[in-house]
ZAKOLPA-732263 format. One line per 4 residues: number of its first residue (from 1); for each residue x, y, z of N, C-alpha, C, O, CB. Coordinates in Angstrom, 1 decimal. Last residue first. Glycine has a CB too. Layout:
REM ZAKOLPA-732263
NUM> X:Y:Z:X:Y:Z:X:Y:Z:X:Y:Z:X:Y:Z  ... .
END
This chain:
REM ZAKOLPA-732263
164> -17.9:18.2:-4.5:-18.8:17.7:-3.2:-19.8:18.8:-2.4:-20.5:18.4:-1.4:-17.6:17.2:-2.1  -15.8:20.0:-5.5:-17.2:19.3:-6.2:-18.2:18.8:-5.8:-19.3:18.7:-6.4:-17.0:18.4:-6.8  -13.3:18.8:-3.9:-13.9:19.8:-4.6:-15.0:19.2:-5.5:-15.0:18.1:-6.0:-12.9:20.6:-5.4  -13.2:18.4:-0.6:-13.3:18.0:-1.9:-14.3:18.5:-3.1:-15.5:18.6:-3.1:-13.5:16.6:-1.8 .
160> -13.2:19.5:1.7:-12.2:19.7:1.4:-12.1:19.3:0.0:-11.2:19.7:-0.7:-11.4:19.2:2.2  -15.9:18.9:2.6:-15.9:20.1:2.6:-14.3:20.2:2.0:-14.1:21.4:1.8:-16.4:20.8:4.0  -15.5:16.1:4.0:-15.6:16.1:2.6:-15.9:17.6:2.2:-16.3:17.6:1.0:-16.7:15.0:2.2  -15.3:17.0:6.8:-13.4:16.5:5.7:-14.3:16.5:4.2:-13.7:17.0:3.3:-12.3:13.9:6.2 .
156> -16.8:18.9:8.3:-17.1:17.8:7.7:-15.7:17.7:6.4:-15.4:18.3:5.3:-18.7:18.1:7.2  -17.2:20.3:11.7:-16.1:20.2:10.4:-16.9:18.7:9.6:-17.4:17.8:10.1:-14.0:19.8:11.2  -18.5:20.6:13.9:-19.2:20.4:13.5:-18.3:20.2:11.9:-19.0:20.0:11.0:-20.4:21.3:13.8  -15.8:23.4:15.2:-17.2:22.5:15.7:-17.8:21.9:14.2:-17.6:22.7:13.3:-18.6:23.6:16.7 .
152> -12.9:23.4:12.9:-13.9:23.9:13.8:-15.0:23.2:13.9:-15.3:22.4:13.1:-14.4:25.2:13.5  -9.6:21.4:13.8:-10.9:22.0:13.0:-12.0:22.6:13.5:-12.1:22.4:14.7:-11.7:21.1:12.3  -8.3:20.4:15.3:-7.6:22.1:14.9:-8.8:22.5:14.0:-9.0:23.6:13.6:-5.7:22.1:13.8  -8.8:18.1:16.0:-9.0:18.9:16.9:-8.8:20.3:16.6:-8.9:21.3:17.3:-8.4:18.6:18.0 .
148> -7.5:16.7:13.4:-9.4:17.0:13.6:-9.5:18.0:14.5:-10.2:18.9:14.1:-10.3:15.6:14.2  -5.0:16.8:13.7:-5.8:17.4:12.6:-7.4:17.6:13.1:-8.2:18.6:13.1:-5.7:16.3:11.1  -4.9:14.6:15.8:-4.4:16.2:16.2:-4.9:17.0:15.2:-5.5:18.0:15.6:-2.7:16.5:16.1  -5.9:12.3:14.5:-6.9:13.1:15.9:-6.1:14.6:16.3:-6.6:15.5:17.0:-6.7:11.8:17.6 .
144> -4.3:12.1:12.8:-5.5:12.3:12.1:-6.2:13.0:13.7:-6.8:14.1:13.9:-6.4:10.6:11.2  -1.6:11.7:14.3:-1.9:12.7:13.4:-3.4:13.2:13.0:-3.7:14.4:12.8:-1.3:12.3:12.3  -2.5:9.2:16.1:-2.8:10.5:16.3:-2.7:11.6:15.6:-3.5:12.5:15.8:-2.2:10.7:17.1  -2.9:7.8:13.9:-4.0:8.1:14.5:-3.8:8.9:15.0:-4.6:9.8:15.0:-4.7:7.4:15.0 .
140> 0.1:7.6:12.9:-1.5:8.3:11.7:-2.6:8.6:12.5:-3.5:9.4:12.1:-2.2:7.1:10.3  1.4:7.1:15.2:1.6:8.0:13.9:0.3:8.5:13.4:-0.3:9.6:13.6:2.1:7.2:12.7  0.5:5.1:17.0:1.2:6.4:17.6:1.5:7.6:16.3:1.9:8.7:16.5:2.7:5.9:18.5  -1.1:3.1:15.1:-1.5:4.4:16.3:-0.8:5.3:16.8:-1.3:6.4:17.1:-1.8:3.9:17.5 .
136> 1.3:2.6:13.4:0.1:2.9:13.1:-1.0:3.9:13.7:-1.6:4.9:13.3:-0.3:1.9:13.1  2.7:0.9:15.7:3.2:2.2:14.8:2.2:3.0:14.5:2.1:4.1:15.0:3.9:2.0:13.6  1.0:-0.9:16.2:1.3:0.1:17.0:1.9:1.2:16.5:1.7:2.4:16.8:2.0:-0.4:17.9  1.1:-2.6:13.5:-0.1:-1.7:14.0:0.0:-0.8:15.2:-0.8:0.0:15.4:-1.3:-2.6:14.3 .
132> 2.9:-1.4:11.0:3.2:-2.8:11.9:2.0:-1.9:13.3:2.1:-0.8:13.8:5.7:-3.0:12.5  1.0:-1.5:7.9:1.6:-0.7:9.0:1.9:-1.6:10.1:1.2:-2.6:10.1:0.7:0.6:9.6  0.4:-0.7:4.4:1.0:-1.9:5.5:1.8:-1.5:6.6:3.0:-1.2:6.4:1.8:-3.0:4.8  -1.8:1.0:2.4:-0.7:0.7:3.4:-0.7:-0.2:4.2:-1.7:-0.6:4.7:-0.6:1.5:4.2 .
128> -2.7:0.6:-1.2:-3.1:0.3:0.3:-1.9:0.7:1.1:-0.9:0.7:0.5:-3.5:-1.3:0.6  -3.8:2.7:-3.6:-3.3:1.6:-3.4:-3.6:1.6:-1.1:-4.3:2.1:-0.3:-1.2:1.7:-4.4  -6.3:4.3:-4.5:-5.9:3.6:-5.3:-4.2:2.6:-5.1:-3.6:2.0:-6.0:-6.0:4.5:-6.3  -7.3:3.9:-1.5:-8.2:4.4:-3.2:-7.3:3.5:-4.1:-7.5:2.3:-4.4:-8.1:6.4:-3.8 .
124> -6.2:3.4:1.0:-6.3:4.9:0.5:-6.5:5.1:-1.1:-6.0:6.0:-1.7:-5.0:5.7:0.9  -6.7:1.1:3.6:-7.1:1.4:1.9:-6.9:3.0:1.8:-7.5:3.8:2.6:-9.0:0.8:1.4  -4.2:0.0:5.3:-5.4:0.9:5.4:-5.2:0.8:4.0:-4.3:0.5:3.3:-5.4:2.4:6.2  -4.1:-3.0:7.3:-3.9:-2.6:5.9:-4.8:-1.2:5.6:-6.0:-1.3:5.6:-4.5:-4.0:5.0 .
120> -1.4:-3.7:10.1:-2.8:-2.8:9.3:-2.8:-2.6:8.1:-1.8:-2.1:7.5:-3.0:-1.4:9.7  -0.8:-6.3:11.9:-0.1:-5.2:10.9:-1.4:-4.3:11.1:-2.3:-4.3:12.1:0.4:-5.8:9.0  0.7:-8.4:14.8:-0.1:-7.5:14.1:0.3:-6.1:13.1:1.2:-5.3:13.2:-0.9:-7.0:15.1  3.4:-10.7:14.1:2.5:-10.0:15.2:1.5:-9.3:14.2:1.4:-9.7:13.0:3.3:-8.8:16.2 .
116> 7.0:-11.0:13.2:5.6:-11.4:13.4:5.0:-10.7:14.4:5.6:-10.2:15.3:5.4:-12.9:13.6  9.2:-8.8:12.9:8.9:-10.2:12.7:7.9:-11.1:12.3:7.8:-11.7:11.3:9.0:-10.6:13.5  8.9:-5.6:12.3:8.1:-6.6:12.0:8.5:-7.9:12.3:7.7:-8.4:11.6:7.7:-6.6:10.9  10.5:-3.2:11.3:10.3:-3.7:12.5:9.2:-4.7:13.4:8.7:-4.7:14.5:10.4:-2.6:13.1 .
112> 9.5:-2.3:8.8:8.6:-2.3:9.8:8.8:-2.4:10.9:8.1:-1.9:11.7:7.9:-3.1:9.7  12.1:-3.7:7.7:11.7:-2.6:7.5:10.7:-1.7:8.7:11.0:-0.7:9.4:11.3:-2.9:6.4  11.7:-6.2:8.3:12.4:-5.8:9.1:12.2:-3.9:9.2:12.1:-3.1:10.2:13.8:-6.5:8.7  9.8:-7.0:6.5:9.5:-7.2:7.6:10.2:-6.1:8.8:9.7:-5.4:9.7:9.8:-8.8:7.7 .
108> 11.8:-6.3:4.1:10.9:-5.5:4.3:10.0:-5.6:5.4:9.3:-4.6:5.7:10.2:-5.4:3.2  13.6:-8.6:4.6:14.0:-7.1:4.6:12.6:-6.0:4.8:12.5:-5.1:5.6:15.0:-6.8:3.1  12.0:-11.2:4.4:12.2:-10.6:5.7:13.0:-8.9:6.0:13.1:-8.2:7.0:13.2:-11.7:6.5  9.0:-11.0:2.3:10.4:-10.9:2.5:10.7:-10.1:3.8:10.2:-9.1:4.2:11.2:-10.3:1.2 .
104> 5.9:-11.6:2.8:6.5:-10.5:3.0:7.9:-10.6:3.1:8.1:-10.4:4.3:6.1:-10.0:3.9  4.0:-13.4:1.0:5.1:-14.0:2.0:5.4:-12.6:2.4:4.5:-12.1:1.7:6.5:-15.0:1.4  0.3:-13.5:0.8:1.3:-13.0:0.5:2.5:-13.4:1.6:2.2:-13.8:2.7:1.0:-11.6:0.4  -3.0:-15.6:0.9:-1.7:-14.7:1.5:-0.6:-14.4:0.5:-0.6:-15.1:-0.5:-0.9:-15.5:2.9 .
100> -5.0:-16.8:-0.3:-4.9:-15.6:0.1:-4.2:-14.7:0.8:-4.4:-13.6:1.2:-5.6:-15.7:0.5  -4.2:-19.4:-0.7:-4.9:-18.9:0.5:-5.3:-17.7:0.7:-6.0:-17.5:1.7:-4.4:-19.0:1.4  -3.0:-19.2:-3.1:-4.1:-19.9:-3.1:-5.2:-19.6:-1.8:-6.4:-19.7:-1.7:-3.6:-21.2:-3.3  -1.2:-16.1:-2.9:-1.4:-17.4:-3.0:-2.8:-18.4:-3.0:-3.7:-17.7:-2.7:-0.7:-17.7:-2.0 .
96> -0.4:-13.4:-5.0:-1.0:-14.1:-3.9:-1.5:-15.4:-4.1:-2.0:-15.8:-5.1:-1.9:-13.3:-3.5  3.0:-12.6:-5.8:1.8:-12.8:-6.2:0.8:-13.7:-4.6:1.3:-14.2:-3.6:2.0:-13.9:-7.8  4.6:-9.2:-6.5:4.2:-10.7:-5.6:2.9:-11.2:-5.8:1.9:-10.5:-5.8:4.4:-10.5:-3.9  7.6:-7.5:-7.3:5.7:-7.8:-7.9:6.3:-9.3:-6.8:7.3:-9.9:-6.6:5.0:-8.2:-10.5 .
92> 8.8:-4.7:-5.6:8.7:-6.0:-6.1:7.1:-6.5:-6.1:6.1:-6.2:-5.5:9.6:-7.0:-5.1  10.8:-1.6:-5.1:9.6:-2.2:-5.3:9.9:-3.6:-5.8:11.0:-3.8:-6.4:8.8:-1.4:-6.2  12.8:0.1:-5.6:12.6:-0.4:-4.2:11.0:-0.7:-4.6:10.2:0.1:-4.2:13.0:0.8:-2.8  13.1:0.7:-8.2:13.8:0.2:-7.7:13.3:-0.3:-6.4:13.6:-1.5:-6.3:14.7:1.0:-7.7 .
88> 10.3:2.7:-8.8:10.9:1.2:-9.7:11.7:0.3:-9.4:11.5:-0.9:-9.7:11.7:1.4:-10.8  10.7:4.4:-6.6:9.3:3.3:-6.9:9.6:2.1:-7.5:9.3:1.0:-7.2:8.3:3.7:-7.9  13.4:5.2:-6.2:12.5:4.9:-4.6:11.1:4.3:-5.8:10.6:3.2:-5.2:11.9:7.1:-3.1  14.7:5.7:-8.7:15.1:4.4:-7.6:14.3:4.4:-6.7:14.3:3.3:-6.1:16.5:4.5:-6.9 .
84> 12.7:7.0:-10.0:13.2:5.6:-10.6:13.8:4.7:-9.3:13.4:3.6:-8.9:14.7:5.8:-11.9  13.2:9.2:-8.5:11.8:8.8:-9.0:12.1:7.0:-8.9:11.9:6.1:-8.0:11.3:9.5:-11.0  15.8:9.7:-9.4:15.4:9.3:-7.9:14.2:8.7:-7.9:14.1:7.6:-7.4:15.3:10.4:-7.0  15.9:10.4:-12.5:16.8:9.2:-11.5:16.4:8.3:-10.2:16.5:7.1:-9.9:18.0:9.9:-10.9 .
80> 13.9:11.9:-12.7:13.8:10.8:-13.2:14.9:9.4:-12.3:14.7:8.2:-11.9:14.3:11.3:-14.8  15.7:14.2:-11.3:14.4:13.6:-10.8:13.8:12.6:-11.4:13.0:12.1:-10.6:13.4:14.4:-10.8  17.7:14.4:-13.0:18.3:13.5:-11.5:16.7:13.3:-11.0:16.5:12.2:-10.4:19.3:14.7:-10.0  17.4:12.8:-16.2:17.1:14.2:-15.3:17.6:13.3:-13.9:17.8:12.1:-13.7:15.2:15.0:-15.4 .
76> 17.7:11.1:-18.5:18.5:12.0:-17.5:18.5:12.8:-16.6:19.5:13.3:-16.1:18.9:12.6:-17.9  14.6:12.0:-19.6:15.3:11.2:-19.7:17.1:12.0:-19.4:17.5:13.0:-20.0:14.9:10.6:-21.1  11.7:13.2:-18.5:12.8:13.9:-18.9:14.1:12.6:-19.0:14.5:12.4:-17.9:13.0:15.3:-17.8  9.1:11.0:-18.0:10.0:12.0:-17.1:11.4:12.5:-18.1:12.0:11.5:-18.4:10.8:11.0:-15.5 .
72> 8.1:8.5:-18.7:8.1:10.0:-19.4:8.3:11.2:-18.8:7.8:12.2:-19.1:7.0:10.3:-20.1  8.7:6.9:-16.8:9.1:6.6:-17.7:9.1:8.1:-19.3:9.8:8.4:-20.2:8.3:5.2:-17.8  6.3:7.6:-14.8:8.2:7.9:-14.6:9.0:8.0:-15.9:9.8:8.9:-16.1:9.1:6.5:-13.9  4.1:7.1:-15.9:4.6:8.5:-15.8:5.9:8.7:-15.5:6.6:9.7:-15.7:4.0:9.2:-14.9 .
68> 4.8:4.6:-16.0:4.8:4.7:-17.5:4.8:6.3:-17.2:5.3:7.0:-18.1:3.5:3.7:-18.5  4.7:3.6:-13.2:5.8:3.4:-14.0:5.9:4.2:-15.6:6.9:4.3:-16.2:5.8:2.1:-14.1  1.8:4.5:-13.1:3.0:5.1:-12.3:4.0:4.9:-13.1:4.3:5.8:-13.9:3.4:4.5:-10.8  1.2:2.4:-14.5:0.4:3.5:-15.0:1.5:4.8:-14.0:1.8:5.9:-14.4:-1.7:3.2:-14.6 .
64> 1.7:-0.2:-13.2:2.3:0.2:-14.6:1.7:1.5:-15.1:1.7:1.6:-16.3:2.0:-1.0:-15.8  0.3:0.3:-10.9:1.9:0.3:-11.1:2.3:0.5:-12.2:3.3:1.2:-12.4:2.5:-0.9:-10.7  -2.1:-0.2:-11.6:-1.8:0.8:-11.3:-0.2:1.2:-10.9:0.3:2.3:-10.8:-2.7:0.9:-10.4  -2.0:-3.0:-13.0:-2.2:-1.7:-13.4:-2.3:-0.4:-13.3:-2.4:0.4:-14.2:-2.8:-1.6:-13.6 .
60> -1.3:-4.0:-10.3:-0.4:-4.2:-11.2:-0.8:-3.2:-12.5:0.1:-2.5:-13.1:-0.4:-5.9:-11.6  -2.1:-2.3:-7.1:-2.5:-3.3:-8.3:-1.6:-3.0:-9.7:-1.3:-1.9:-10.0:-4.2:-2.9:-8.7  0.1:-1.8:-4.6:-0.6:-1.4:-5.7:-0.8:-2.3:-6.5:0.1:-3.2:-6.8:-0.1:-0.4:-6.3  1.2:-0.7:-1.3:0.7:-2.0:-2.5:-0.1:-1.6:-3.1:-1.2:-1.1:-2.7:0.1:-3.2:-2.1 .
56> 3.8:0.4:0.5:2.5:0.5:-0.2:2.4:-0.8:-0.9:3.3:-1.7:-1.0:2.3:1.9:-1.3  4.3:0.1:4.3:4.8:-0.2:2.8:3.6:0.0:2.0:2.5:-0.2:2.5:5.5:-1.7:2.5  6.3:2.5:6.7:5.4:1.7:6.0:5.4:1.0:4.6:6.2:1.3:3.8:4.5:2.2:6.0  7.8:4.7:7.6:7.2:3.5:8.8:5.9:2.2:8.1:5.0:1.5:8.7:6.2:4.6:10.4 .
52> 8.6:5.8:5.4:9.5:5.5:6.8:9.0:4.6:7.6:9.7:3.9:8.2:9.6:6.5:7.7  9.3:6.1:2.1:8.5:5.5:3.2:8.8:5.1:4.8:9.3:4.0:5.2:8.3:4.3:2.6  11.7:6.6:0.9:10.8:7.7:1.3:9.4:7.2:2.3:8.7:8.0:3.0:10.3:8.3:-0.1  12.8:4.2:0.2:13.3:4.9:1.3:12.5:5.8:2.3:12.5:5.9:3.5:14.2:5.6:0.9 .
48> 10.0:1.6:-0.6:11.2:2.8:-1.1:11.5:3.7:0.4:10.8:3.9:1.3:10.3:4.2:-2.5  8.6:-0.4:-1.2:9.1:-0.1:-0.1:10.3:1.0:0.1:11.3:1.1:0.8:9.5:-1.3:0.3  5.5:-2.2:-2.4:6.6:-0.8:-2.7:7.4:-0.4:-1.4:6.7:0.0:-0.5:5.6:0.6:-3.3  4.5:-4.8:-4.2:4.7:-3.9:-3.2:6.1:-3.2:-3.1:7.2:-3.4:-3.5:4.4:-4.7:-2.0 .
44> 2.4:-5.2:-6.3:3.7:-4.5:-6.2:3.8:-3.9:-5.0:3.4:-2.8:-4.7:3.8:-3.6:-7.3  0.7:-8.4:-7.4:0.4:-7.0:-6.9:2.3:-6.5:-6.7:3.2:-7.3:-6.9:-0.8:-7.0:-5.1  -1.6:-10.8:-9.2:-0.1:-10.4:-8.5:-0.5:-9.0:-7.9:-1.6:-8.5:-7.9:1.4:-10.4:-9.7  -4.3:-13.8:-8.2:-3.3:-12.1:-8.6:-2.1:-11.7:-7.9:-1.6:-12.0:-6.8:-4.1:-10.7:-8.3 .
40> -4.0:-16.5:-9.2:-3.8:-15.8:-8.4:-3.4:-14.5:-8.4:-2.3:-14.1:-8.7:-3.2:-16.2:-8.0  -6.5:-18.4:-11.2:-5.5:-17.8:-10.8:-5.0:-16.7:-10.1:-5.8:-15.8:-10.1:-5.2:-17.6:-11.5  -9.3:-19.1:-11.1:-8.2:-19.9:-10.9:-7.2:-19.9:-11.0:-6.5:-21.0:-10.9:-8.1:-20.4:-11.2  -10.4:-16.4:-13.3:-10.5:-17.3:-11.8:-9.5:-18.5:-12.2:-9.0:-18.7:-13.3:-12.4:-18.1:-11.3 .
36> -7.5:-14.6:-14.2:-8.8:-14.9:-14.3:-8.8:-16.0:-13.3:-7.9:-16.4:-12.6:-9.2:-15.4:-15.7  -5.1:-11.7:-14.5:-5.6:-12.5:-14.0:-6.9:-12.9:-14.4:-7.6:-12.1:-14.9:-5.6:-12.2:-12.9  -3.8:-10.0:-16.0:-3.3:-11.2:-16.4:-4.3:-12.2:-15.6:-4.3:-13.4:-15.9:-1.8:-11.3:-16.0  -4.5:-7.5:-15.3:-4.8:-7.8:-16.8:-4.6:-9.4:-16.9:-5.2:-10.0:-17.8:-3.7:-7.0:-18.0 .
32> -5.4:-6.8:-12.4:-4.0:-7.6:-12.8:-4.9:-7.9:-14.0:-6.0:-8.5:-13.9:-3.3:-9.1:-11.7  -7.3:-5.3:-10.9:-6.5:-4.8:-11.5:-5.2:-5.5:-12.0:-4.1:-5.0:-12.1:-6.4:-3.9:-10.7  -9.3:-7.1:-10.2:-9.8:-6.4:-11.2:-8.5:-5.7:-11.7:-8.6:-5.4:-12.9:-11.0:-5.6:-10.7  -7.5:-8.5:-8.2:-7.9:-9.0:-9.4:-8.5:-8.4:-10.2:-8.5:-9.0:-11.3:-8.4:-9.8:-9.3 .
28> -7.5:-6.2:-6.3:-6.2:-6.2:-7.2:-6.5:-7.7:-8.0:-5.5:-8.1:-8.5:-4.7:-6.2:-6.1  -9.8:-5.8:-5.4:-9.2:-4.7:-6.4:-8.0:-5.3:-7.0:-7.5:-4.9:-8.1:-8.8:-3.3:-5.6  -10.2:-8.1:-4.6:-11.2:-8.6:-5.3:-10.4:-7.2:-6.2:-10.3:-7.3:-7.4:-12.9:-8.8:-4.7  -8.4:-8.3:-2.1:-8.1:-9.4:-3.1:-9.1:-8.8:-4.4:-8.7:-9.2:-5.5:-8.4:-11.1:-2.4 .
24> -9.7:-6.0:-0.7:-8.8:-5.7:-1.5:-8.1:-6.8:-2.6:-7.6:-6.5:-3.6:-8.0:-5.2:-0.8  -11.7:-8.0:0.4:-11.7:-6.8:-0.2:-10.5:-6.3:-1.3:-10.6:-6.3:-2.5:-11.9:-6.0:0.8  -10.2:-9.9:2.0:-10.5:-10.2:1.1:-11.1:-9.1:-0.3:-11.1:-9.3:-1.5:-11.0:-11.1:1.5  -6.5:-8.6:2.7:-8.5:-8.6:3.0:-9.1:-9.2:2.0:-8.6:-9.1:0.9:-9.4:-6.9:2.9 .
20> -4.0:-11.3:2.8:-5.0:-10.1:2.1:-6.4:-10.0:2.3:-7.3:-10.8:2.1:-5.0:-10.1:0.5  -2.3:-12.7:5.5:-3.2:-12.5:4.7:-3.8:-11.1:4.2:-4.1:-10.1:4.9:-4.1:-13.2:5.2  1.1:-13.4:5.5:0.1:-12.5:5.8:-1.1:-12.8:4.9:-0.9:-13.1:3.8:0.6:-11.1:5.7  4.2:-15.0:6.2:3.1:-14.9:6.0:1.8:-13.9:6.2:1.6:-13.8:7.4:3.0:-15.6:6.3 .
16> 6.9:-14.8:7.6:6.0:-13.5:6.8:4.9:-13.7:6.0:4.5:-12.9:5.2:6.8:-12.9:5.7  7.1:-16.4:9.4:7.6:-17.0:8.4:7.4:-15.8:7.2:7.7:-15.9:6.0:6.8:-18.5:8.1  5.9:-16.1:11.5:7.3:-15.9:11.6:7.9:-16.0:10.2:9.0:-15.7:9.9:7.9:-16.9:12.5  2.7:-14.0:10.3:3.8:-15.2:11.6:5.2:-14.9:11.1:5.6:-13.9:10.5:3.6:-17.4:11.5 .
12> 0.7:-11.2:10.8:1.9:-12.1:10.4:2.9:-12.8:11.0:3.6:-12.5:11.9:2.5:-11.5:9.9  -2.6:-11.1:11.0:-1.5:-11.1:11.7:-0.5:-11.9:10.6:-0.8:-12.8:9.8:-1.9:-11.9:13.2  -4.7:-7.4:10.6:-4.1:-8.6:10.2:-2.9:-9.3:11.0:-2.1:-8.6:11.6:-3.8:-8.4:9.0  -7.2:-5.2:10.5:-6.3:-5.6:11.1:-5.7:-7.2:10.9:-6.5:-8.1:11.1:-6.8:-5.4:12.3 .
8> -8.1:-2.8:7.8:-8.2:-4.4:8.5:-6.6:-5.0:8.8:-5.6:-5.3:8.2:-9.0:-5.5:7.2  -9.7:-0.4:7.1:-9.1:-0.3:7.7:-9.2:-2.1:8.1:-10.2:-2.6:8.6:-9.3:0.8:8.4  -11.0:1.0:3.7:-11.1:0.7:4.9:-9.6:0.1:5.7:-8.5:0.1:5.1:-12.3:-0.3:4.9  -10.7:0.4:0.5:-10.8:1.2:1.3:-11.1:0.0:2.7:-11.2:-1.2:2.7:-11.9:2.4:0.8 .
4> -9.4:0.6:-3.1:-8.9:0.1:-1.6:-9.6:1.2:-0.7:-9.3:2.4:-0.7:-7.0:0.2:-1.4  -11.7:0.6:-5.7:-10.6:1.2:-4.7:-10.6:0.7:-3.7:-11.6:0.3:-3.2:-10.7:2.4:-4.4  -13.5:0.0:-8.9:-12.8:-0.5:-7.3:-11.9:0.3:-6.9:-11.2:0.7:-7.8:-12.2:-1.9:-7.1  -15.1:1.7:-10.6:-14.1:1.8:-10.6:-13.9:1.2:-9.4:-14.1:2.0:-8.4:-13.8:2.9:-10.9 .
END
């Protein structure tokens, strides 16, 4: 199964247009049951309040899977209500245009503190994150550096993955 991997710096213009990396577009195409050659794939942009400095992007199939899991939670429970608000209520479906771009709405750009400039896309398997580039470096980049410094000499992160 295809997944989102890698880091890709991209530019966002004053109208909120930014290119989706070609590798990510292939994953989104594969994860959109309505997509065929000649059509534009769709995606879900997730901007829930729990996401402090970034946005998440899911394929249609992955978002549908999450949505089904939320709907399977006990009806009327506080947990279902909160998760529904954060994931279903604070997401939007977008379409990639014929030039491989999306237009990020102004509200979501403001959440990142970004009217235009450089963003960073980071693939995390089932989804990818969109960060303002300098925010990424001072948060995620620093967090990874600090964590690696705490590890013993010769540490291999794959040692944490069961079965490898």
